PQR file of N, CA, C, O and H, with PARSE charges and radii, in Angstrom:
ATOM      1  N   MET A   1      18.254  12.183  85.016 -0.4000 1.5000
ATOM      2  CA  MET A   1      19.289  12.909  84.518 -0.0000 2.0000
ATOM      3  C   MET A   1      20.777  12.288  85.165  0.5500 1.7000
ATOM      4  O   MET A   1      21.142  13.100  86.015 -0.5500 1.4000
ATOM      5  N   ASN A   2      21.303  11.679  85.115 -0.4000 1.5000
ATOM      6  CA  ASN A   2      22.593  11.466  85.505 -0.0000 2.0000
ATOM      7  C   ASN A   2      23.768  11.999  85.764  0.5500 1.7000
ATOM      8  O   ASN A   2      24.724  11.527  85.148 -0.5500 1.4000
ATOM      9  H   ASN A   2      21.007  11.019  84.425  0.4000 1.0000
ATOM     10  N   PRO A   3      23.928  12.725  86.398 -0.5600 1.5000
ATOM     11  CA  PRO A   3      25.071  13.431  86.944  0.2800 2.0000
ATOM     12  C   PRO A   3      26.468  13.675  86.481  0.5500 1.7000
ATOM     13  O   PRO A   3      27.185  14.675  86.438 -0.5500 1.4000
ATOM     14  N   TRP A   4      26.655  12.052  86.051 -0.4000 1.5000
ATOM     15  CA  TRP A   4      27.795  11.627  85.914 -0.0000 2.0000
ATOM     16  C   TRP A   4      28.013  11.610  84.128  0.5500 1.7000
ATOM     17  O   TRP A   4      27.047  11.958  83.448 -0.5500 1.4000
ATOM     18  H   TRP A   4      26.073  11.240  86.086  0.4000 1.0000
ATOM     19  N   ASP A   5      29.009  11.289  83.596 -0.4000 1.5000
ATOM     20  CA  ASP A   5      29.299  11.767  81.880 -0.0000 2.0000
ATOM     21  C   ASP A   5      30.434  10.904  81.708  0.5500 1.7000
ATOM     22  O   ASP A   5      31.192  10.575  82.620 -0.5500 1.4000
ATOM     23  H   ASP A   5      29.794  11.007  84.148  0.4000 1.0000
ATOM     24  N   GLU A   6      30.558  10.423  80.089 -0.4000 1.5000
ATOM     25  CA  GLU A   6      31.192   9.092  80.117 -0.0000 2.0000
ATOM     26  C   GLU A   6      32.224   9.584  80.816  0.5500 1.7000
ATOM     27  O   GLU A   6      32.407   8.672  81.622 -0.5500 1.4000
ATOM     28  H   GLU A   6      29.942  10.690  79.347  0.4000 1.0000
ATOM     29  N   ARG A   7      33.174  10.564  81.100 -0.4000 1.5000
ATOM     30  CA  ARG A   7      34.379  10.613  81.304 -0.0000 2.0000
ATOM     31  C   ARG A   7      34.726   9.265  82.216  0.5500 1.7000
ATOM     32  O   ARG A   7      35.621   8.443  82.022 -0.5500 1.4000
ATOM     33  H   ARG A   7      33.025  11.304  80.445  0.4000 1.0000
ATOM     34  N   ARG A   8      33.171   9.325  83.866 -0.4000 1.5000
ATOM     35  CA  ARG A   8      33.524   8.903  84.608 -0.0000 2.0000
ATOM     36  C   ARG A   8      33.201   7.251  84.539  0.5500 1.7000
ATOM     37  O   ARG A   8      33.346   6.568  85.553 -0.5500 1.4000
ATOM     38  H   ARG A   8      32.443   9.993  84.024  0.4000 1.0000
ATOM     39  N   SER A   9      32.798   6.718  83.394 -0.4000 1.5000
ATOM     40  CA  SER A   9      33.049   5.774  83.078 -0.0000 2.0000
ATOM     41  C   SER A   9      33.443   4.771  82.362  0.5500 1.7000
ATOM     42  O   SER A   9      33.018   3.617  82.295 -0.5500 1.4000
ATOM     43  H   SER A   9      32.680   7.272  82.570  0.4000 1.0000
ATOM     44  N   ASP A  10      34.784   5.616  81.520 -0.4000 1.5000
ATOM     45  CA  ASP A  10      36.293   5.465  80.676 -0.0000 2.0000
ATOM     46  C   ASP A  10      36.537   5.503  82.120  0.5500 1.7000
ATOM     47  O   ASP A  10      36.505   4.287  82.307 -0.5500 1.4000
ATOM     48  H   ASP A  10      35.129   6.553  81.575  0.4000 1.0000
ATOM     49  N   LEU A  11      36.776   6.043  83.378 -0.4000 1.5000
ATOM     50  CA  LEU A  11      37.382   6.554  84.536 -0.0000 2.0000
ATOM     51  C   LEU A  11      37.249   5.148  85.334  0.5500 1.7000
ATOM     52  O   LEU A  11      38.298   4.763  85.852 -0.5500 1.4000
ATOM     53  H   LEU A  11      36.802   7.031  83.226  0.4000 1.0000
ATOM     54  N   ARG A  12      35.594   3.961  85.582 -0.4000 1.5000
ATOM     55  CA  ARG A  12      35.924   3.226  86.249 -0.0000 2.0000
ATOM     56  C   ARG A  12      36.384   2.279  85.393  0.5500 1.7000
ATOM     57  O   ARG A  12      37.137   1.612  86.103 -0.5500 1.4000
ATOM     58  H   ARG A  12      34.743   4.274  85.162  0.4000 1.0000
ATOM     59  N   ALA A  13      36.399   1.490  83.557 -0.4000 1.5000
ATOM     60  CA  ALA A  13      36.889   0.879  82.609 -0.0000 2.0000
ATOM     61  C   ALA A  13      38.518   0.924  83.025  0.5500 1.7000
ATOM     62  O   ALA A  13      39.149  -0.131  82.950 -0.5500 1.4000
ATOM     63  H   ALA A  13      35.787   2.032  82.981  0.4000 1.0000
ATOM     64  N   GLY A  14      39.223   2.202  83.484 -0.4000 1.5000
ATOM     65  CA  GLY A  14      40.415   2.190  83.329 -0.0000 2.0000
ATOM     66  C   GLY A  14      40.995   1.514  85.051  0.5500 1.7000
ATOM     67  O   GLY A  14      42.010   0.972  85.488 -0.5500 1.4000
ATOM     68  H   GLY A  14      38.711   3.059  83.546  0.4000 1.0000
ATOM     69  N   VAL A  15      39.974   1.848  85.461 -0.4000 1.5000
ATOM     70  CA  VAL A  15      40.475   0.785  87.250 -0.0000 2.0000
ATOM     71  C   VAL A  15      40.294  -0.338  87.132  0.5500 1.7000
ATOM     72  O   VAL A  15      40.618  -1.181  87.968 -0.5500 1.4000
ATOM     73  H   VAL A  15      39.150   2.289  85.105  0.4000 1.0000
ATOM     74  N   ILE A  16      39.853  -0.511  86.281 -0.4000 1.5000
ATOM     75  CA  ILE A  16      39.580  -2.459  85.722 -0.0000 2.0000
ATOM     76  C   ILE A  16      40.644  -2.613  85.551  0.5500 1.7000
ATOM     77  O   ILE A  16      41.485  -3.145  86.275 -0.5500 1.4000
ATOM     78  H   ILE A  16      39.591   0.175  85.601  0.4000 1.0000
ATOM     79  N   ALA A  17      40.733  -2.141  84.516 -0.4000 1.5000
ATOM     80  CA  ALA A  17      42.185  -2.654  83.479 -0.0000 2.0000
ATOM     81  C   ALA A  17      43.218  -2.555  84.411  0.5500 1.7000
ATOM     82  O   ALA A  17      43.783  -3.557  84.851 -0.5500 1.4000
ATOM     83  H   ALA A  17      40.050  -1.708  83.928  0.4000 1.0000
ATOM     84  N   SER A  18      43.635  -0.888  84.896 -0.4000 1.5000
ATOM     85  CA  SER A  18      45.560  -1.340  85.799 -0.0000 2.0000
ATOM     86  C   SER A  18      45.272  -2.308  86.951  0.5500 1.7000
ATOM     87  O   SER A  18      46.273  -2.700  87.551 -0.5500 1.4000
ATOM     88  H   SER A  18      43.176  -0.075  84.538  0.4000 1.0000
ATOM     89  N   SER A  19      44.135  -2.744  87.351 -0.4000 1.5000
ATOM     90  CA  SER A  19      43.851  -3.226  88.555 -0.0000 2.0000
ATOM     91  C   SER A  19      44.707  -5.192  87.588  0.5500 1.7000
ATOM     92  O   SER A  19      45.777  -5.800  87.588 -0.5500 1.4000
ATOM     93  H   SER A  19      43.322  -2.426  86.863  0.4000 1.0000
ATOM     94  N   ILE A  20      43.804  -5.287  87.192 -0.4000 1.5000
ATOM     95  CA  ILE A  20      44.097  -6.340  85.992 -0.0000 2.0000
ATOM     96  C   ILE A  20      45.705  -6.306  85.430  0.5500 1.7000
ATOM     97  O   ILE A  20      46.412  -7.314  85.409 -0.5500 1.4000
ATOM     98  H   ILE A  20      42.934  -4.793  87.192  0.4000 1.0000
ATOM     99  N   ALA A  21      46.167  -4.904  84.960 -0.4000 1.5000
ATOM    100  CA  ALA A  21      47.387  -5.099  84.545 -0.0000 2.0000
ATOM    101  C   ALA A  21      48.479  -5.415  85.682  0.5500 1.7000
ATOM    102  O   ALA A  21      49.257  -6.365  85.768 -0.5500 1.4000
ATOM    103  H   ALA A  21      45.592  -4.086  84.977  0.4000 1.0000
ATOM    104  N   ASN A  22      48.316  -4.488  86.388 -0.4000 1.5000
ATOM    105  CA  ASN A  22      48.464  -4.930  87.775 -0.0000 2.0000
ATOM    106  C   ASN A  22      48.795  -6.320  88.474  0.5500 1.7000
ATOM    107  O   ASN A  22      49.844  -6.895  88.762 -0.5500 1.4000
ATOM    108  H   ASN A  22      47.684  -3.716  86.318  0.4000 1.0000
ATOM    109  N   TYR A  23      47.418  -6.615  88.624 -0.4000 1.5000
ATOM    110  CA  TYR A  23      48.087  -8.440  88.811 -0.0000 2.0000
ATOM    111  C   TYR A  23      48.708  -8.874  88.095  0.5500 1.7000
ATOM    112  O   TYR A  23      49.773  -9.309  88.533 -0.5500 1.4000
ATOM    113  H   TYR A  23      46.566  -6.148  88.390  0.4000 1.0000
ATOM    114  N   ALA A  24      48.415  -9.042  86.434 -0.4000 1.5000
ATOM    115  CA  ALA A  24      49.162 -10.312  85.388 -0.0000 2.0000
ATOM    116  C   ALA A  24      50.859  -9.442  85.581  0.5500 1.7000
ATOM    117  O   ALA A  24      51.634  -9.970  84.785 -0.5500 1.4000
ATOM    118  H   ALA A  24      47.550  -8.689  86.078  0.4000 1.0000
ATOM    119  N   GLY A  25      51.439  -8.510  86.255 -0.4000 1.5000
ATOM    120  CA  GLY A  25      52.985  -8.107  86.035 -0.0000 2.0000
ATOM    121  C   GLY A  25      53.364  -7.361  85.297  0.5500 1.7000
ATOM    122  O   GLY A  25      54.511  -6.917  85.346 -0.5500 1.4000
ATOM    123  H   GLY A  25      50.809  -8.081  86.902  0.4000 1.0000
ATOM    124  N   LYS A  26      52.014  -6.837  83.922 -0.4000 1.5000
ATOM    125  CA  LYS A  26      52.530  -6.421  82.954 -0.0000 2.0000
ATOM    126  C   LYS A  26      52.889  -4.815  83.066  0.5500 1.7000
ATOM    127  O   LYS A  26      52.283  -4.055  82.310 -0.5500 1.4000
ATOM    128  H   LYS A  26      51.083  -7.198  83.882  0.4000 1.0000
ATOM    129  N   CYS A  27      53.998  -4.201  84.123 -0.4000 1.5000
ATOM    130  CA  CYS A  27      54.179  -2.788  84.197 -0.0000 2.0000
ATOM    131  C   CYS A  27      54.906  -2.072  82.531  0.5500 1.7000
ATOM    132  O   CYS A  27      55.419  -2.529  81.510 -0.5500 1.4000
ATOM    133  H   CYS A  27      54.490  -4.818  84.737  0.4000 1.0000
ATOM    134  N   LEU A  28      54.541  -0.725  83.090 -0.4000 1.5000
ATOM    135  CA  LEU A  28      54.720  -0.209  82.220 -0.0000 2.0000
ATOM    136  C   LEU A  28      56.555  -0.094  82.379  0.5500 1.7000
ATOM    137  O   LEU A  28      57.548  -0.781  82.141 -0.5500 1.4000
ATOM    138  H   LEU A  28      54.124  -0.354  83.920  0.4000 1.0000
ATOM    139  N   LYS A  29      56.419   0.421  82.593 -0.4000 1.5000
ATOM    140  CA  LYS A  29      58.263   0.871  83.170 -0.0000 2.0000
ATOM    141  C   LYS A  29      58.507  -0.121  84.395  0.5500 1.7000
ATOM    142  O   LYS A  29      57.714  -0.619  85.194 -0.5500 1.4000
ATOM    143  H   LYS A  29      55.612   0.979  82.786  0.4000 1.0000
ATOM    144  N   GLU A  30      59.971  -0.238  84.246 -0.4000 1.5000
ATOM    145  CA  GLU A  30      60.561  -0.943  85.095 -0.0000 2.0000
ATOM    146  C   GLU A  30      60.365   0.017  86.392  0.5500 1.7000
ATOM    147  O   GLU A  30      60.702   1.195  86.513 -0.5500 1.4000
ATOM    148  H   GLU A  30      60.615   0.166  83.597  0.4000 1.0000
ATOM    149  N   ASN A  31      59.515  -1.111  87.627 -0.4000 1.5000
ATOM    150  CA  ASN A  31      59.105  -0.584  89.212 -0.0000 2.0000
ATOM    151  C   ASN A  31      58.003   0.037  88.978  0.5500 1.7000
ATOM    152  O   ASN A  31      57.952   1.002  89.741 -0.5500 1.4000
ATOM    153  H   ASN A  31      59.241  -2.068  87.529  0.4000 1.0000
ATOM    154  N   THR A  32      57.085  -0.017  88.312 -0.4000 1.5000
ATOM    155  CA  THR A  32      55.753   1.090  88.368 -0.0000 2.0000
ATOM    156  C   THR A  32      55.084   0.097  87.880  0.5500 1.7000
ATOM    157  O   THR A  32      55.319  -0.968  87.309 -0.5500 1.4000
ATOM    158  H   THR A  32      57.126  -0.800  87.692  0.4000 1.0000
ATOM    159  N   THR A  33      53.824   0.943  88.387 -0.4000 1.5000
ATOM    160  CA  THR A  33      52.862   0.399  88.526 -0.0000 2.0000
ATOM    161  C   THR A  33      51.699   1.132  87.382  0.5500 1.7000
ATOM    162  O   THR A  33      51.761   2.319  87.062 -0.5500 1.4000
ATOM    163  H   THR A  33      53.633   1.808  88.851  0.4000 1.0000
ATOM    164  N   ALA A  34      50.420  -0.056  86.743 -0.4000 1.5000
ATOM    165  CA  ALA A  34      50.174   0.901  85.870 -0.0000 2.0000
ATOM    166  C   ALA A  34      48.853   1.950  86.531  0.5500 1.7000
ATOM    167  O   ALA A  34      48.277   1.140  87.258 -0.5500 1.4000
ATOM    168  H   ALA A  34      50.370  -1.021  87.003  0.4000 1.0000
ATOM    169  N   LYS A  35      48.224   3.035  86.642 -0.4000 1.5000
ATOM    170  CA  LYS A  35      47.049   3.432  87.088 -0.0000 2.0000
ATOM    171  C   LYS A  35      45.887   4.068  85.725  0.5500 1.7000
ATOM    172  O   LYS A  35      45.957   4.435  84.552 -0.5500 1.4000
ATOM    173  H   LYS A  35      48.692   3.693  86.052  0.4000 1.0000
ATOM    174  N   PRO A  36      45.014   3.915  86.654 -0.5600 1.5000
ATOM    175  CA  PRO A  36      43.542   4.227  85.758  0.2800 2.0000
ATOM    176  C   PRO A  36      43.884   5.280  84.781  0.5500 1.7000
ATOM    177  O   PRO A  36      43.503   5.193  83.614 -0.5500 1.4000
ATOM    178  N   LEU A  37      44.618   6.316  85.232 -0.4000 1.5000
ATOM    179  CA  LEU A  37      44.580   6.974  83.781 -0.0000 2.0000
ATOM    180  C   LEU A  37      45.716   6.343  82.465  0.5500 1.7000
ATOM    181  O   LEU A  37      45.483   6.894  81.389 -0.5500 1.4000
ATOM    182  H   LEU A  37      44.927   6.387  86.180  0.4000 1.0000
ATOM    183  N   ASP A  38      46.511   5.624  82.428 -0.4000 1.5000
ATOM    184  CA  ASP A  38      47.132   4.533  81.413 -0.0000 2.0000
ATOM    185  C   ASP A  38      46.256   4.627  80.753  0.5500 1.7000
ATOM    186  O   ASP A  38      46.472   5.145  79.657 -0.5500 1.4000
ATOM    187  H   ASP A  38      46.700   5.176  83.302  0.4000 1.0000
ATOM    188  N   PHE A  39      44.470   4.065  81.159 -0.4000 1.5000
ATOM    189  CA  PHE A  39      44.157   3.023  80.626 -0.0000 2.0000
ATOM    190  C   PHE A  39      42.523   4.204  80.373  0.5500 1.7000
ATOM    191  O   PHE A  39      41.346   3.883  80.210 -0.5500 1.4000
ATOM    192  H   PHE A  39      44.295   3.645  82.049  0.4000 1.0000
ATOM    193  N   MET A  40      43.228   5.658  80.450 -0.4000 1.5000
ATOM    194  CA  MET A  40      42.149   6.713  79.260 -0.0000 2.0000
ATOM    195  C   MET A  40      41.685   6.752  77.664  0.5500 1.7000
ATOM    196  O   MET A  40      42.252   6.688  76.573 -0.5500 1.4000
ATOM    197  H   MET A  40      44.184   5.919  80.582  0.4000 1.0000
ATOM    198  N   PRO A  41      41.204   6.802  77.837 -0.5600 1.5000
ATOM    199  CA  PRO A  41      41.055   7.100  75.715  0.2800 2.0000
ATOM    200  C   PRO A  41      42.094   8.618  75.949  0.5500 1.7000
ATOM    201  O   PRO A  41      42.461   8.738  74.780 -0.5500 1.4000
ATOM    202  N   TYR A  42      42.703   9.687  76.627 -0.4000 1.5000
ATOM    203  CA  TYR A  42      42.501  10.747  76.316 -0.0000 2.0000
ATOM    204  C   TYR A  42      43.780  11.235  77.421  0.5500 1.7000
ATOM    205  O   TYR A  42      44.227  10.579  78.362 -0.5500 1.4000
ATOM    206  H   TYR A  42      42.405   9.589  77.576  0.4000 1.0000
ATOM    207  N   ASP A  43      44.222  12.716  76.922 -0.4000 1.5000
ATOM    208  CA  ASP A  43      45.125  12.773  78.050 -0.0000 2.0000
ATOM    209  C   ASP A  43      44.334  13.394  79.379  0.5500 1.7000
ATOM    210  O   ASP A  43      43.302  14.020  79.138 -0.5500 1.4000
ATOM    211  H   ASP A  43      43.859  13.249  76.158  0.4000 1.0000
ATOM    212  N   GLN A  44      44.651  13.293  80.424 -0.4000 1.5000
ATOM    213  CA  GLN A  44      44.082  14.260  81.367 -0.0000 2.0000
ATOM    214  C   GLN A  44      45.147  14.601  82.547  0.5500 1.7000
ATOM    215  O   GLN A  44      46.231  14.036  82.400 -0.5500 1.4000
ATOM    216  H   GLN A  44      45.489  12.784  80.620  0.4000 1.0000
ATOM    217  N   PRO A  45      45.018  15.423  83.682 -0.5600 1.5000
ATOM    218  CA  PRO A  45      46.231  15.783  84.239  0.2800 2.0000
ATOM    219  C   PRO A  45      45.732  15.222  85.560  0.5500 1.7000
ATOM    220  O   PRO A  45      44.682  14.738  85.982 -0.5500 1.4000
ATOM    221  N   GLU A  46      46.758  15.457  85.957 -0.4000 1.5000
ATOM    222  CA  GLU A  46      47.682  14.474  87.814 -0.0000 2.0000
ATOM    223  C   GLU A  46      46.001  14.918  88.256  0.5500 1.7000
ATOM    224  O   GLU A  46      45.376  15.715  87.556 -0.5500 1.4000
ATOM    225  H   GLU A  46      47.611  15.850  85.615  0.4000 1.0000
ATOM    226  N   PRO A  47      45.474  14.367  89.336 -0.5600 1.5000
ATOM    227  CA  PRO A  47      44.451  14.957  90.221  0.2800 2.0000
ATOM    228  C   PRO A  47      46.098  15.883  91.113  0.5500 1.7000
ATOM    229  O   PRO A  47      47.226  15.423  91.289 -0.5500 1.4000
ATOM    230  N   GLU A  48      45.283  17.851  91.635 -0.4000 1.5000
ATOM    231  CA  GLU A  48      46.193  17.750  92.661 -0.0000 2.0000
ATOM    232  C   GLU A  48      45.777  17.205  94.256  0.5500 1.7000
ATOM    233  O   GLU A  48      44.741  16.979  94.882 -0.5500 1.4000
ATOM    234  H   GLU A  48      44.367  18.225  91.492  0.4000 1.0000
ATOM    235  N   GLU A  49      46.953  17.157  94.445 -0.4000 1.5000
ATOM    236  CA  GLU A  49      46.896  16.785  96.330 -0.0000 2.0000
ATOM    237  C   GLU A  49      45.535  17.924  96.874  0.5500 1.7000
ATOM    238  O   GLU A  49      45.309  18.825  96.066 -0.5500 1.4000
ATOM    239  H   GLU A  49      47.794  17.341  93.937  0.4000 1.0000
ATOM    240  N   ILE A  50      44.859  17.920  97.867 -0.4000 1.5000
ATOM    241  CA  ILE A  50      43.999  18.141  98.580 -0.0000 2.0000
ATOM    242  C   ILE A  50      44.588  17.871 100.162  0.5500 1.7000
ATOM    243  O   ILE A  50      44.665  16.896 100.908 -0.5500 1.4000
ATOM    244  H   ILE A  50      45.043  17.188  98.523  0.4000 1.0000
ATOM    245  N   SER A  51      45.117  19.936 100.257 -0.4000 1.5000
ATOM    246  CA  SER A  51      45.069  20.293 101.482 -0.0000 2.0000
ATOM    247  C   SER A  51      44.094  19.984 102.936  0.5500 1.7000
ATOM    248  O   SER A  51      42.944  20.393 103.089 -0.5500 1.4000
ATOM    249  H   SER A  51      45.055  20.728  99.650  0.4000 1.0000
ATOM    250  N   SER A  52      44.796  19.250 103.823 -0.4000 1.5000
ATOM    251  CA  SER A  52      44.290  18.301 104.557 -0.0000 2.0000
ATOM    252  C   SER A  52      44.490  18.892 106.043  0.5500 1.7000
ATOM    253  O   SER A  52      44.296  17.962 106.826 -0.5500 1.4000
ATOM    254  H   SER A  52      45.731  18.918 103.699  0.4000 1.0000
ATOM    255  N   SER A  53      44.818  20.132 106.767 -0.4000 1.5000
ATOM    256  CA  SER A  53      45.210  20.712 107.460 -0.0000 2.0000
ATOM    257  C   SER A  53      44.146  20.606 108.099  0.5500 1.7000
ATOM    258  O   SER A  53      43.127  20.265 107.498 -0.5500 1.4000
ATOM    259  H   SER A  53      44.976  20.888 106.131  0.4000 1.0000
ATOM    260  N   PRO A  54      44.127  20.835 109.277 -0.5600 1.5000
ATOM    261  CA  PRO A  54      43.152  21.246 110.876  0.2800 2.0000
ATOM    262  C   PRO A  54      42.720  23.218 110.454  0.5500 1.7000
ATOM    263  O   PRO A  54      42.003  23.789 111.276 -0.5500 1.4000
ATOM    264  N   ASP A  55      43.151  23.928 109.366 -0.4000 1.5000
ATOM    265  CA  ASP A  55      42.654  25.322 109.352 -0.0000 2.0000
ATOM    266  C   ASP A  55      42.308  24.945 108.219  0.5500 1.7000
ATOM    267  O   ASP A  55      41.093  25.106 108.322 -0.5500 1.4000
ATOM    268  H   ASP A  55      43.733  23.464 108.699  0.4000 1.0000
ATOM    269  N   ASP A  56      42.459  24.586 107.277 -0.4000 1.5000
ATOM    270  CA  ASP A  56      42.148  24.684 106.052 -0.0000 2.0000
ATOM    271  C   ASP A  56      40.713  24.051 106.026  0.5500 1.7000
ATOM    272  O   ASP A  56      39.769  24.434 105.334 -0.5500 1.4000
ATOM    273  H   ASP A  56      43.447  24.455 107.193  0.4000 1.0000
ATOM    274  N   LEU A  57      40.740  22.502 107.346 -0.4000 1.5000
ATOM    275  CA  LEU A  57      39.406  22.182 107.019 -0.0000 2.0000
ATOM    276  C   LEU A  57      37.997  23.192 108.161  0.5500 1.7000
ATOM    277  O   LEU A  57      36.797  23.141 107.893 -0.5500 1.4000
ATOM    278  H   LEU A  57      41.506  22.191 107.908  0.4000 1.0000
ATOM    279  N   ASP A  58      38.499  23.881 109.183 -0.4000 1.5000
ATOM    280  CA  ASP A  58      37.821  24.678 109.571 -0.0000 2.0000
ATOM    281  C   ASP A  58      37.102  25.773 108.183  0.5500 1.7000
ATOM    282  O   ASP A  58      35.952  25.624 107.768 -0.5500 1.4000
ATOM    283  H   ASP A  58      39.474  23.922 109.400  0.4000 1.0000
ATOM    284  N   GLN A  59      38.086  26.840 107.645 -0.4000 1.5000
ATOM    285  CA  GLN A  59      37.551  27.325 107.073 -0.0000 2.0000
ATOM    286  C   GLN A  59      36.436  26.950 105.719  0.5500 1.7000
ATOM    287  O   GLN A  59      35.613  27.747 105.267 -0.5500 1.4000
ATOM    288  H   GLN A  59      39.020  26.961 107.982  0.4000 1.0000
ATOM    289  N   PHE A  60      36.666  25.511 105.226 -0.4000 1.5000
ATOM    290  CA  PHE A  60      36.056  24.649 104.287 -0.0000 2.0000
ATOM    291  C   PHE A  60      34.365  24.565 104.911  0.5500 1.7000
ATOM    292  O   PHE A  60      33.278  24.919 104.456 -0.5500 1.4000
ATOM    293  H   PHE A  60      37.335  24.864 105.593  0.4000 1.0000
ATOM    294  N   LEU A  61      34.806  23.920 106.149 -0.4000 1.5000
ATOM    295  CA  LEU A  61      33.185  23.856 106.812 -0.0000 2.0000
ATOM    296  C   LEU A  61      32.905  25.313 107.753  0.5500 1.7000
ATOM    297  O   LEU A  61      31.794  25.363 108.281 -0.5500 1.4000
ATOM    298  H   LEU A  61      35.689  23.632 106.518  0.4000 1.0000
ATOM    299  N   ALA A  62      33.402  25.940 107.880 -0.4000 1.5000
ATOM    300  CA  ALA A  62      32.663  27.597 108.102 -0.0000 2.0000
ATOM    301  C   ALA A  62      32.301  27.996 106.570  0.5500 1.7000
ATOM    302  O   ALA A  62      31.224  27.873 105.988 -0.5500 1.4000
ATOM    303  H   ALA A  62      34.304  25.899 107.452  0.4000 1.0000
ATOM    304  N   SER A  63      33.163  28.357 106.242 -0.4000 1.5000
ATOM    305  CA  SER A  63      32.751  28.646 104.705 -0.0000 2.0000
ATOM    306  C   SER A  63      30.888  27.515 104.052  0.5500 1.7000
ATOM    307  O   SER A  63      30.019  28.075 103.384 -0.5500 1.4000
ATOM    308  H   SER A  63      34.038  28.456 106.715  0.4000 1.0000
ATOM    309  N   ILE A  64      30.798  26.224 104.434 -0.4000 1.5000
ATOM    310  CA  ILE A  64      29.516  25.755 104.315 -0.0000 2.0000
ATOM    311  C   ILE A  64      28.269  26.723 104.973  0.5500 1.7000
ATOM    312  O   ILE A  64      27.375  27.474 104.583 -0.5500 1.4000
ATOM    313  H   ILE A  64      31.503  25.768 104.977  0.4000 1.0000
ATOM    314  N   TYR A  65      28.953  26.067 106.512 -0.4000 1.5000
ATOM    315  CA  TYR A  65      28.306  26.941 107.670 -0.0000 2.0000
ATOM    316  C   TYR A  65      27.488  28.413 107.406  0.5500 1.7000
ATOM    317  O   TYR A  65      26.287  28.386 107.675 -0.5500 1.4000
ATOM    318  H   TYR A  65      29.679  25.457 106.829  0.4000 1.0000
ATOM    319  N   ASN A  66      28.044  29.681 106.905 -0.4000 1.5000
ATOM    320  CA  ASN A  66      28.400  30.558 106.630 -0.0000 2.0000
ATOM    321  C   ASN A  66      27.086  30.581 104.801  0.5500 1.7000
ATOM    322  O   ASN A  66      26.504  31.497 104.221 -0.5500 1.4000
ATOM    323  H   ASN A  66      29.020  29.702 106.686  0.4000 1.0000
ATOM    324  N   GLY A  67      27.142  29.721 104.660 -0.4000 1.5000
ATOM    325  CA  GLY A  67      26.228  30.067 102.708 -0.0000 2.0000
ATOM    326  C   GLY A  67      27.167  30.055 102.378  0.5500 1.7000
ATOM    327  O   GLY A  67      27.058  29.459 101.306 -0.5500 1.4000
ATOM    328  H   GLY A  67      27.615  28.977 105.131  0.4000 1.0000
ATOM    329  N   GLY A  68      28.113  30.284 102.496 -0.4000 1.5000
ATOM    330  CA  GLY A  68      28.915  30.134 101.412 -0.0000 2.0000
ATOM    331  C   GLY A  68      30.610  30.286 101.084  0.5500 1.7000
ATOM    332  O   GLY A  68      31.041  30.074  99.950 -0.5500 1.4000
ATOM    333  H   GLY A  68      28.202  30.767 103.366  0.4000 1.0000
TER
END
């Protein structure tokens, strides 16, 4: 069984397409660069920022160590 679905393949293709577009200088708007999500066949929300404070990391590791 493959744990990834077609969205992963679409993202992979989007990375390639955005890299080519950025290299060729084909920007969507002035002073912007293309993102992989710009080439996805459906709308997706922007990824959320992940907090990386030391306290958050300690809580995360404690939850794993304590079983959940």
